[in-house]
N, C-alpha and C positions, 0 to 999 in steps of 0.2 A: 744753413741759410744766413746771409747777411741781413741784418735787420735795420730797416731805415729808421733813423732817429729825427724827431721833428724839433723845430726851434722852441726853446722856452719863451721867447718873445712873442707877443701877440701882434697881428697886423692893426689891432685897433687898441688905442689906449683906455678906452672906455665904451660903453654901450652908446653914448652920445657922439662918439668920434666916428661911428658907423655912417652918419649922415653925410651924403654926398659922395661916399666911397663907390667904386666899381667892383661889384661882387659877381663872380662866375659860380654858378650852382652846377657841379658836375653830378648829374643824375637826378631827374625829377621822379621817376617811378610812379607806382600806384598804391604804395602802402602808407603813404602820409608823410614820411620822413623829407623828401625833397619839397613837397608842397608846404610843409611846415616852415622849412628854411626860407622859401620864396617869400612866404607872408611876413616872417619875422624881419627879413632885411628890407623889405618894401616898407614896412610900418616904421622901421628905424631911418628911413630916408635915404637908403642906398639905391644905386642903379643896378638892377639885377639882370643877368644874362643866364638864362638856363640852357645848358648843352646836354643832350641825351642821344644816344644812338638809336633809341626807339623813335618811331614816326609819330607824327601828331595823331594819326588814327589810333595807334596804339596806346597813347597817353591821353586821349580824349577826355575820359573821366574826370582825370586830375586838372586838366586845362580847363574844363568847363567850371569846376568849383572855384577856381581861382578867378576866372572871369566874372563869375557871379558874386564875388565876395565883396560887399560894400566897404569893408574895413581896410581895403589896401588901393592904392593907386597904381593902376597897371599901366599907366603912361611911362612909367620907369622900368618896364619889364619887357625883355626881348627873349624870343625863343630861337634856338638853333637846334633843330631836331633832325635825326636821321643821320648826323654827322658831328664830329668835333673839328674846330679849327684852332690851329696853335696859337693864332693871334687872340683869340679869346682868353687863353691861359696867360699869355705873356703881358697882356694890357690890363689885366685885372690887378686891383689893389690886394685882393685876396680871393682864393678858390676855396669854395666848400666842397669837401670831397665826400663822396658816397663810400661807405665802409665796404661795400662789395667790390671795390676797384683796388686792385694791386698797384702799390707805388713802384715797386720794382720793375723796370723795364717800360714804364709808361712815358712816353715822351711828352705828353701833354702836361702831366703833373710836374715833371721835371722842369718844365719852362716857367711854372708859376713862381711869383715872388714870395708868396705866403700861402700856406695851405692850413685850413682849420676844418673841423667837422661841427655838426650841431652840438655834440657831446663837449667838445674842447671849448667852445664858446660858452656853453652853460657852466662849465667847471671854472673857467677863468673869471666870470663876473657874478658868481654866487658864493655865499659862505653860509652853509646850511649843514645840518646833520646829515651826511650821506651813507646810506646803506646800500653797498654795492654787491651784486651777485653775478658770478660766473660759474662755469662748469660745463659738462657735457649732457647730463640728464637731470631734468627737474628744475632748472633754474627759473623757467617762466612760472611754474605752480609755486615756487619758493616766494618769488617777488611779489606775486598776486595775493598769496596768503599773508605776507608781511603787511602789504598795503591795506588789505582788508582789516587786519588786526589792529593796525594803527588808527585807522579811521573809526572802527568800533570802540577803541579805548579813549577816542576824543580827541586824538591829534588832527590838526589841519596838515595832511600829508599829500604827496604827490607820487606818481609812478610813471616811469618812462624808460627809454632805451630801446633794447632789442625787441621789447614786446610790441613794437610798432608805434609807440607814442613818443614823439620828439620832446625832449625837455624844454625846447625853444617855445612850445606852446603854453608853459607856465613859468617861464624865466621871471616875468615881471611880478609874479605874486609870491615868490619864495622870499623868506626872511631867515635871519639867523636862528629862528625857533622852529623852522618848517622842516620836519624830516622829509628827505626825498630818497625814494627807492628806484635804483637803476639796475636794469638787467643788461649785462655787457656780453656781447659776443666776443670771441677771440679777436675778430677783425676790428671792432670797435676799441679794444684794448690796445691793439697794435698802432692804431691811428693816435694814441695818447703817448707813445713812447717818446721820452725825451722832454715833454712839456712841463713835467713837474707840477701838474694840476690835479691829479687823482690821489686824493688824501681821504679815503672813507673813514668815518668813525667806526663802522662795522663792515667787515667784508666776508663773504662766504664763497667758497668754492664748492660746488655740488660734485657728485661723483664724476670722476674722469674716466671716460672710455674713448676709444678711437672715433673721431669726427673730423669732417673736412679734409681727409687724407688726400683727395683729389687737389687740394689747394696747398697744403703744406708738405706732403710727401712722407712725413714721419711723425712720431709722437712727440719727440723731444721738441721740435720747432713749435708744434700746436701748443704744447704745455708752456713753451717759453712766453707765449703771449699771455696765457692765463696768469702767470706769476707776476704780471705787472699790476694786478689788482691790489695787492699788498705791499709793493715795493716801497712806497713812501709813507706807509703808515708809522706811527710812533707809539710809545708805551701807554698812552692815554687811550688808544683805540683797541678794538677786538678783531681778531682774525679767526674764523670758524672753518676747520678743516675735517676731512673724512677720517674716522678713526679704524675703519675696516680695511682688510686686505684688498687689494685691487683685483678686478676680474682676471682670470688666467690669461697671461701674455699681454697684458695691457700696462703693466707697471712700468717704472724707470728702468732705463738701461744700466745694469749693475757696474759695467765699465766705466760709465760716466758719473754715477752716484753710488759708490760702493757702501756708503754709510746709510743710506735711505732706501729701505726696502719697498716703500709705497710712495705714491704721490703725496698723500696726506703727511707723510712724515718729512718729505722733502720740503713742503710748503712751511711746516711747523718749525723746521730748522732754520729757515730763513727770515720769517716775519719778526719785525722788531716790536709788533703789537702783543697785547695780551692774547695768547693762544688758547682757543677752546676747541674741543673735539666732538664729534657727533657719531654715534653708532647704534647697532641693533641690539647690543648687550652692554651690561655694565662696563664701563671703560677699563677697569682693572682686568677684566677677562679678555680684552681685545689684544691679541698677540702683535697686530700691526703697529701699535702705538710705541713711540720711542719712550720707554721708561727705565732703561738701563741706568740713567743717571739718579735714580732714586726719587726724582720729582714726581709729586702726585699730579695726576692727569685730571683736568676739569673740563666740564662741558655737559652734554645731554646724551641720553640713551633710552632705549625702549625697554620695557619689562612686560612679559605676557604671563597672564594668570591662568589657572588650569582651565577655567571655562573658555579660553581662547581670547578674552578681552585684554586689551593692553592700555598701558599709560606711559607717558613720557616724563622722565625725571631730570632734574637739573642740580648739578653741584658745582659751585664757584668758589674760588679762593675766599676765606674768611667765613664760609658756611660749615657749620659742624655736622649738619644732616642735609641729604638731598630733599627737594621739594618737588611734588607733582605739579607740572605745568601743562599737561595735556591728557585728557581722558576721552578716548573714542574719536571717531572722525565721521563727518557726514559725506566724504568722498571715498570711492572704491579705490583699492590697490595698495599692495605692500609698500610701493614705492613713495606713495603719498605720506605714509606715517613719518618717514624722516623729513620730507619737505616741510610738512605742517610742524613738526617738532623744532626744526630750524627756525620757522617763523615765530613759534612760541618762545625760542630763546632770545630772539631779537626783542620781542615785546618786553620780556623780563628784563633784558639789559637796558631797555628804555625806561624802566621804572614801573611797569605794570605789575601788579602783585599776582602771585601764582594762581590763586583761585579765579580771578577775573581773566587772566591769560588762557586757562584751560577752558573756560566758558566760551570765550570769543573764538579761540582757534578750533574748537570742536565744532562750531557752527558754520565754518567756512565750507561753501558747497562747490568749489572748483571753478575753473574758468573756460572760457570758449576754446574748442579745438583740442582739448586735453582731457580725455575720458569724460566728455561733456554729454550728460544725459539730455536729450532734447525731444524725443518722441516715443510714443507708445502706440501699439496696434492691437486690437482685439481680434483674435484669429482663433475660430472653432472653440470659443469659450476661454482661451488662454491669452495671456499678454506677451507681446512680443516688445522687448525694450531696445531702443537704438541709441548707440554711444557714438560721439565723433571725437576720435583721437587723431586728427589730421597732422597735428604738429609733431607726431611721432615720426621723424625723419631719419632716425637711426634704427638699425635692426634690433639693438637692445631694448629700445623703447617699445616697439611692436611686440617683442617677445614677453616683456613685462606686462603689457596690456592683456594679452591673451590669459594671463595668470591672475588678473587683479579681482575677479569676481567669486572665487571659490567654487566655480562650477564651469563646466565646458561651455565654450562660447562659439558662436558662428563668426569667423574672422574674415574680414575683407582687408587685403593687404596688397603689397607688391607696388612696383613703379620703377623709376629711373634710378640706376645705380649712382651712389656718390663716391665710389672707389673705397668703400668699407668692407670689412670682413663680415660676411653674412651668416657666419656660423651660428652666432647666438639665436637667430630667428630660424635658421634651418633646424637646429637641434630641437627647438619646441615643436615645429611643424611636423617633424618626422616621428613624433612620440606616438607610441601606440598604447592601447589598454582600454579599461572601461571609462566611458565618459563620465564626467563629473567627479571622478576619483583620482587621487594621486597615484601615479604608476610607481614602479620600483625606483624610478630615477627622480622621484619627487615632483613630477611634472603632471598637470591636468591636461590630457590631450585635447586638441581642438575638435569640436564636433563637426564642423563643415568649413571648408575653405573657398574663397573666391579671390581672384587675382586680377589686377589691373595690369595691362600690358606695360612693359618696360624692360630695360636691360638688366635690373636687379631681379626681376620676375624670370627672365631668360636664364639667369644663373641658379635660380632655386628649383624650377620646375624639373630639371633633369635628376636632382637629388631626391625629390619626392617620388619621382617615377621609380628609381632604384628601391626605394622602400616600400613601394606599393601603395602610397598614400594617394587617396582620391582627391580630386580638386575640381573646381569650376573656372572656366576661363582658360587664357587670360582674355579680358574684355578690352576693347578699344574705346569704350565710353562708360560713365556711370549708368546711363539709361540702359545699355546692354546688360550691365551687371545687375540693375534693379529688376530688370524683366525676369532674368534667370532666378533671382533671390526670391522674388515673389512666388514664382511658379513652384519652387520647391517648398517655401514656407506654407502655402496654402494646403500642402498635404500633411503637415504636422498637426498635433493636437496638444503638444506640450509648450509651457513657458519657455521662451528664448531670450538670450542676449545676442545682439548683433553688435560687433565692434569694428568700426572703420579705423585701422591702425596700419598705415602703409609701410612703415619702417624704411622709407626711401623717398626720393623726390618724384614728382610728376609733371615737371616743367614742360614737357612736350604737350600735355593736356591743359595744364592750369598755369596761371601766373605765379602762384607760390602756394605755400601750404595752407594759408588762411582762405584764399579763393577756392582751393581744392575742398576745404571743409565746408565752406559756404554752400558750394554746389552739391556737395554730397547731401547736406541737410535738405536743400530743396528738392533734390531727387527722391530722397526717401519720404518726405511729405507728400510728394506728387503720387508716388506708386503706392503708398501705404496710408492714404487717406480713409477715414471712416465712412 
């Protein structure tokens, strides 16, 4: 793929220069990003035209919030909905691009004099300690844990980016002493290519697995955008990369990167920053790490005691002995150990001592839509606990969710195919053996299965049928799923864990994964009220 590179020159010389300019915002949406951009540019005195292929009826919640916002002058706001017009792009001083729109082949963006995004504007006009996180799995949990930790440690900090908070909402509050945590999707990173504005003090790339292959078509192009996060870092900065082996079949193409056997090693070989690694075991025991040059590897790792408890340790250059920076977790899941350990590493790099870091990070209770405990229901004297993991949009995440509780769970899953390999989820769903126990493959079989309708579900069900695995559905709505689930649960007398982890999208039924999670929680509370 040929990657478009944007201009390093901004359409505005300063924030005050925005006044009187004509700005076209491409994509209003329902998640707050377009809305934040409209509010920001109106407050800065621009004439704003919003264009979106969605209709007024589809965007009504956002439109009504803007109409009822007393802090903005809507007399300078124009809507062009249900269509795009080329002149709205040609005549604008600047177009604010939605990251979900490809530049390549887009005639409207090609007609624009200048293109920016909410993140590029933020990065151009702020100078703050930036903590930037990208990856495939765990990035939202990681940024949320970092933000929580910084706030608990006494920093005035902000969180934004792909986690659905536009940094334009807090741009005027940021100073040189304000840490800002940003979650970057690969698309948001691609929109920064060539601008030379992304220079994080700390960058993290979480575990890389296939994602968005319906957009990119191959892993190399997908990872090419991820690599932008550390491209302009310098020796005074930190880059934090995976030290473990990649999942089978997901690593770098050896014909392209013969010297780098894992993505983490490739990133470490390129970054000009101080490189730190993270792993599930002491780093010197991690075969994936590039250590042939004799250099000591620094970073963080997990250690598990005989009683099953674990701690997280850190060793940096200049330290003679590792320190414990994490003891136990308040959130379920093996995957969260590394997410919170990386958050602990960031706190430690920001000057928080080891004991306080462990205390703070151990108390983090998780975030919405990611293994979020939100409801319990008493049934025949036993408790049924409900978890919302709607942001699990890749098969690996749903597979991990099913193994996060140390016991067999009731899994609600399935949805629309993203063009990803479904094998990780299929392998878990097809496991047999005693419930609540690891089988010979080291997997706890799922106790009961419920599927939402969708193209990913259509691919999974024949595989389950071949193995003789029973399931419920597929269901065309959450209400139908809840009706069946309740009927079956009322027959049980044992404590249960119910996890909604689709491992796919469901955009035919919902606006996005957040809408899906919210509607799931409403449905559960409706059907399982005391």
